[in-house]
N, C-alpha and C positions, 0 to 999 in steps of 0.2 A: 504493499499499499504506500503510495507516494502522496503525502499531503500537500496539496496545492494551495498557494496563497489566493485569497479572494480578490476578485477584481472589483468588487463592491465593498463599500463600507459595512462594518458589522454593527447591527442594531444593539444599542446599549441604553438602558434607562438612566435617568439622572434627576436629582432634586432640581426643581425648576428655578429656585433662587440661585443655583450655581451657574446657570447660563446667562445670568444678568437680569432676569425678570424681576420686577419689584413685587414679590408676593409674600414677603415675610410679614409677621404679625404687625411690625411697625411701618409697613410700606417700603421697606428697604430690600436690598438683595445681598447676595454673597457670591458675586461673579468670580469664577475660577478661570483664569486665562490658561492654566495647564489643561483644563478640560476642553475649553472652547477653541483654543488655538493649537495645542499640541495633540491631545488625544483625538480631537475631532478630525485629524488627518486620516485616521483609520476607523473611527467610530461614527456611526450615524446616531446622534444623541436625540433621545425621546424624553422630553421633560414632563415631570409630574409634580404636583403639589397636593398632597393628600388633604391638608387643612383647608385649602381653597376649594377643593373638589367636594368636600362634604358640607360646604356652604358657610364657612366661617367668615369669609370675606376678607378684604384688605382696606384699611388696617382692621385688626380684630383683637379681642381680648386674649392675652397670652395664656397658654395652657402649660401644665407641667405634669409629670408622672408621679403618682403617689402609690405606695404599697399598702393595700388593704386586704380585702378577701381575694383580690386579684390585682394586677397592675392596672391602674386606671389613669386615663387622661382627663384631667379636670381643670377648670379655670384657676389660674394663679391667684386671681383677686376675687373671683366669684366661684365658691365651691359648688354651687348649684349647677354649673355648666359641666356636663359630663359627656364627652365625645368618644368614649372608649369603643363602644359598639360601632359607631359610625366609621372610625378609622379602620377597624378590622374588617367591617363589611366592604369598605372601599377596596381594600387589598384583595379581597375575594372577588369583587366585581371586575377588577381589571385583570384577573389572573389569565384569561384568554389572550390578552395583549402581552403580558409578561412572558407567556409560553413562547413567544417569538423572539424575545430578547436574549442576548448572550452574556449579559452582565448588567449590574446596576450600581451607579455611583450615588451615594447618599450623604446628605448634609450632617456633619458631626453635631453633637449636642442637642439636636432637634428632638422634641418629644414625640414626633411622628417618624422622622427619618434617620435619627442617630443609629449607628450600628453597634457601637461599643462605648461610646462617650457620654450618653444621655444620663443626667442625674436621676436617681430614683429616690424620692423623698419619703420620709415618714408622713403618716396620715395626720399626725397630731403635732407637727413641729416643723421648723425650717431647715432642719439638718438632713443631708443626703445620706442614705444608708449605703449607697454605692452607685456604680454606673453600669449601664448596659444598653440594650437596644430600645429604640422607640417602638411604639405599637405597630406602625405601618411596616417598618423594617423587620420586626420580629415575625409578623405574619408572612412577609415575603420569604424569609428564611425557613419558616415552617412549611410553606407550600412548595418551595423550590429549594431544597436543601443542598443541591449541587451548583446552583447558579452562583457565579463569582460576584461577590459583593465587596465594596470598599467605600471608605469615607473620603469626602472631597479633600479635606485638609491633609490626610496622609499621602495623597497622590503627589504632593509637592516633593516627597523624597523619592529620589531616582530608583532606589532598590525596591521600594514598595510599588512604585509605578511600574516597573519592569515586571514584577511578580504578577500584578493585576492584568497586564497586557498578555502575559504568558497564559494565565488561566482563562481569559476571555477567548484567546485564539484556540485553546484546546477544547473549550466547551463548544465553540462554534464548529470546530472540525468534527467533533463527535456528532453533532447534529447533521452535518453534511454527508459524513461517510458511514456512520453506524446506525443512526436512528432510522433511516429509511429501510435498513436491511440488518436487523440486530441478531443475525445468526451467530452462534459462538465462534465460528471461523472468522467472521468479520470483526468481532470483538477482539479476538487474539491478534489479528493483523494490526489493528489500532494500537493495542498495548505494545506490540513489538516495535512499531514505528516510534513510539514515545519512550521506549525503554531507557535509553541513555539520558534523555532529558529528565525523566523521573529519577534516575540515579543521581543526577546533579542536585536534586532536591532533597532526597532522603533514601539512602541506600537500603537500609533495613526494611523499611516499608515496601520498597520496590521488590526486594527479594520475596517478601511475604505475598505480594500481589502475584508475582510470577508463580509461586507455589499454588496459590488459590486458582489462578487462571488455567493451570495445567489440568484441572479436573472439571472440564466443561459439562459433565454429566451430573454434577452434584445438585443442580437445581434447574428449574424451568428456564428456558432461554431468555425470556424477557427479564426475569429476576436476576439471572446471571449478569446480563448486560448492565442492568441498573446498579448492581453491586460493584462491578468493575469501573463503571463511570464514577461512582462515589469515591471509590479508593483513589482513582487517578486524581480527582479534583482535591481530595484531602492531602495527597502527597505534594501536589503543585502548590498548595497553600503554605507549605513550609518554604521559607526563604532559601534559595540555593546558596550554599557556602562555597568558598574558594576551595576548601578541602574536597567536598563532594564533587565539584566540577572538575577539579584536577583528575580525580579518580575516573570520571566518565570519559574525559579526554584521553586518558591513558588506555582505557579499554578500546576506544576508536583507533588509537595509534597501533594497538596490537593487531587489529584487523588489517591494517594497511602495510605493516612493516615488511611483509613478504614481497611487496611491490615497489619497495624503495631501495636506493643504493645506501651503502654504509654512511656516506656523507649526508645524505637526505634524512636518514633515521636519526643521526646524531643531531642534526640541526632541529628537527622536529622535537626530539626529546628535550633539548635545551630550551626551546621556546615554551614547552609545556612547563618545565621546571621554573622558568622565569616568571610565568603567570602564577604558578603556586607561591612564589616568593613575593608577588606583588610588583614585580619589576616590568611586566608587560600586561597589556589589557587582554581580556578574554577574546575580543574580536581578532587580535593578532593570531592566536592559536587556531581559532575557527577558520579564519581565512586560509591558513596553510593547510589545514586538514581538507578544506573544500578543494584547494588546488590539486591535492593528490587523490582525491576521491575517484576521479574517472578511471584511474589505473586498476581499481578493483573491480572484478567481474561479479562480486557477490551483491545480490539485491538487498540483503539485510542491512548492510552498512549505507547503501545508497538511500534507503527509506528512512533513516534516522532524522527525526524532526530537529534534534539538537543541532544538526549541521545545516538546516535550512536557513535561508536569508530572511528570517522572520523580522517583521517591523517591531518586534518586542525590544529590539536594540534602541528604539526611540526612548524607552524607559531610562536608558543610561545618559540621555542627553541632559546637559545643564540647561535649565529653562528660567528665564527671568520675566 
């Protein structure tokens, strides 16, 4: 299986205030140039504002989350305002649209859209018990557990941005290659193409996935495909480390060394070592591996997504 880059932008949901629309409770916005100028080069952004969608309007009374019999979204100044059910029902209502999205970018600290930074308050006081997801984001995660989610502010960091891009591309590729034909053989082809990229994120979990995938008759095909997809997305959610990437690069080097001269093998090994030591960028090692790739007649190594010229490298760009 050779995963081809899309010629069209990938559909991704985003909190509407992040694209610059004045939909916040105070009539303002939280425009993110990283999202609208950098990520929009490969993402087709679909904006959503749950609080406006349920009729709160702009400007509107601010809401916050309190912990009582369940997590509730109530008015910060007017405790009689309760939009808990409305926010969750809105997430359910747009589920058919979200089904076609390949990721979702959410506004941090928002009582509706926050993913991990939203304060959860005591019902009887001003102190926060902790931080977690807003109601809309929590419902999205519940209904679409494998959908790549990230907060707007965190995408300013190049490593987090690259990780999100990688997850979105993988989720999109799954829907293009496996979802229409989820036979176990197709699932195994997909896992095989992603093997070294997965190793760069978490070796042990990748080995465990390989052992699981080897027994395709253990469950019904649709459930098998769902389980493999979940494990792939879980592995990719782990940040790729320099150590793990070096190990993956060395595995690829091992597949190519029979087709290289002594001088070429030595040069490639030194470049990978320089990457391990932080002296050379990952792109340098990948470029050289791609240069030697045509010499190998083995389809397995040609199919590796880690060697594809993915636009995930955008994530490494410094952006102002």
